[in-house]
N, C-alpha and C positions, 0 to 999 in steps of 0.2 A: 541546185548549186552545182558546177563541176568538181571532177574529185580535183584540179590542180588548185582552185579558188579553194577548196579544203586544205588542202596542204600549204597552200600560203598561209591559212590564217595557222594552221599549227605551228607552221615555224615561229610566225611572230608572237605566238603567244610564248613561245619555248624564249625567243630573243626578249621580253617582256619580261620573264623571270629574271634571267641574266642582267638584265638590267636594275632591277628594282635593288637584288641582293645588293648591287656594287653602287645605287644611287645616293647621291649628299641628302641627310637628314633636314635638309633646310626647309624651313616652312614656307608656303605658298598664299600668297592674300589673293582673298576670293575677291573680283571687283563688285561694287555694289551694282554696275551699268555694264552696259556695252559703250565703249568710246565711240566718238561721233564721229564719222567721217560724212566728207562731202558724196553726194549723191544725185550731182545736177547733171549728170552726164544723159543726154538720148540717144547714145545708139552702143548697141553691144558688138563686140567683138572679142570671140570664145574660141579659142584652140578649133581645130579644127578635127574630126574625128580618123582616124587611122584604121588600115583594116587588122590591125594586129591587137590581140586582147590587152586590156588596160591593165588588167594583171599581170602580165609577164612584164620581167624586169622591170621592174616602179621603181625609178630613180629617185621617188620620194619615200620608200617605205622606213628608211631609218627617220626620216624627218616626222613621219606620221607616228610615226613611235615615241618619238621624244615630244612629239604633242599629247599624247594620250598622257604619259607617263607625267609631265612636268603641270600640264594646263588642268587635266582632267582628273586623274588619280591624283594628283597634287592637292587638290580644291575639294577631295571628300567625296567624290561619284566612285562607287564601287560594285554598280550593276556588271556581271560579266557580260551578259549580251550586249550592253551599250556599248564598252570599254573593245570587246570584239569586232563590233561594226565598225567603231571609229577607227580601228586599225587598218581595218579593207578599204572603208571608202572612199576614193584618191580623190579628194576635194580640189585640189587642183584642176580636176576637169570641170568645174564649177563655177570656176572665178575665170574675169576676161583675161585674154592672155597676157596683158602688160601687167597683170598683178599677180601671175601664177608663184614668182619667187615669194610671194608673201601668203601664199593660200594657208601656207600653217601657223603663219603667227595668231598671238593673242588677243584678237581685237577681229571686228566685222568689217566688210569690204564691200564697195560700191559694185553694182552688177550692172549698173545702168537704169534709166527711166525712173529714178528717184528711189532705186530699192537696194537692198544688201541681202549678203549673206552674213546667215548671225555667227558671232562667236562661237568657236569649236565647243569652250566651256558651256555656253548657254545651249546649244544645240543637247548639249548631253544632259545637262540638268533638268530640260523641260521632258528628254527623252526618259530620265528615268524615272521622274514624277507621274510618268505613266503608270509605271508596271505593268510593263507589256507581258504578255505571254503568247506564243507562235501562234499562229491562226487567227490571233484577232483583226476584227475590222478596226480600222482608224481613218479617221477624218481627218483632213490637214487641209486647214484655211490658210493661202498664201503661198502657193509651189515655190514661186521664186526662181532660183536656179536650179530647184531641184534636190538640194544635197540633204535636208531633212527628209524629203520623203526615199531616199537613198537610203540612209540610216534605217530608217522605221523597214524599208522592203530587205535590207540585209538582215535583220533581226527576225526574217519569216513572216514581218506583218501582213495582209491585205489592205495595202493603201489606197485610199480615194483621196485625192489633190486638186485644190481649184483655186485657181489663179486668175485675175482678172483684165491681165495685160497680157493681151494675146502674143506678142514677141517673146515674153518670158515664158509663157506657157508652151508655145511652139520648142523653144529650146530645150527646155526642160524636158519636156517629152523624148526630143533627139537623145540628149546626154540619157536619160534611163532606159532608153532602148538600147542606146548602143553598149551599155555597159550588161545588158541583160536581165533587166528588172520587170521580169512580166507579170507580177503581182503590184504593180503601181498602175492605177484609173487614173487619166487625168482629163480635166475639165478647163473649158475657160467660161467664167462667168463669175457673178458675184457671191463671194464667202461667205455674205452676212447671212445668207437663205441656207447655206448649209445644201446638201445633195437629197434632196428628198425622196427619191428614187430609189436612194440605196441605203437609207435608214432603216433602222437606229444602227449605231455605231458602238463598239464598245469603249473606244477610246478618242476625243478630239482633240487636236492638237491647233492652236492660233497662231501664227508666225507675224500675224500686224497687229496694231492696236486699237482697237475701238475705245470710245469714251465710257461702254456701259456693257454688259454682257448679252449678246445677240440672243433672243427668245427661242428664235429658228435653231441653235445650236441646244439649247437646253433641251428642248423637245427631242432633240435625234438623237439623244444619250440614254443608253438602255441603264435601268435598273442596276447600281453597282456600279457604274461607270465614271471613267473620271477624265474631265477636261481640265488642259492646260494653256491659259489664256493670259497675254499683259494687258492690262485697261487702264487707261489715264488720258489726260487731254494731250492732242494735238500740239506737236512741237513742244514739248515737255517731258520729264521723267515718270515712268510708267509702275506699277507694281504688278509684279506677276502673279498669276492667282493660280491655286488647285482647286478645282470644283469636284465633289465626289455626292454621286446621286444616291440617296437613302432615303427610301421610305419616301421614293418622287420629290423628295425636298435637297437641295442642293447644301451643303457644308463646303464652306470656304476656309482656307489655308493660303496665310500670305506667306509666298518664297520669297520676297524680297523686291527690290527696288532694279528696273530694267530700262532701256530705253530703244523705240522701236519705233518702225515707220508708221504712218496711222493704216488702219482699216481703209479703205476707198471702196463706193460702188453706191447705188442708189440710195440706198438709206441714209445718206446724208442729207 
């Protein structure tokens, strides 16, 4: 991480502390699921990357801080590393240009090709559930816009992310490269089968919903590892599950109701 980005992080943490002292004590209601949005667009038009640093003179820094305080801390996410990453990663660079002004709103957004970028709170919730430590190898199924991968990379993970749609995979790779995340490895392919060549993984996160737990992913998880995945029928609400591998068995914890796009591929 550059020294500039480190200073940027420290500044945001100081700003956050000041905001929390003066912040209203009003309660925030945690949604049971991500709101539904139309995802029928067949093309993607994202903002073009400039030559300037994406972390310099960030006009969305204050808006991003408010997102973290209200939507994430306000709903009970406490992991300092998760909060720090979401204070820094420029979410507005991961959404289509016409939706930039909605980038920090409390809902998912369509990114074209029938896919979405998840609600900020859901990203934080799933990331916190992984209980990450710097340097862990994390497999992500469903790169999408690349935002979740960026959050993981900002936290110091070695990220292996798979996207089945070539156009999304290409754009996500470009964005992640522009932001300087050299610890993200991308692959265009069917995430149902995982990434056998780079297994095993300390953690696995799935950002699209199959109707059952893919066994290749379970096999690629280390002993003591954690896997977070939404499971449920296509076109309906799903349940977000945390699986922990203990003594070669998976122990499941229900994290609540969600709504994700379906996991697609040859396994269907």
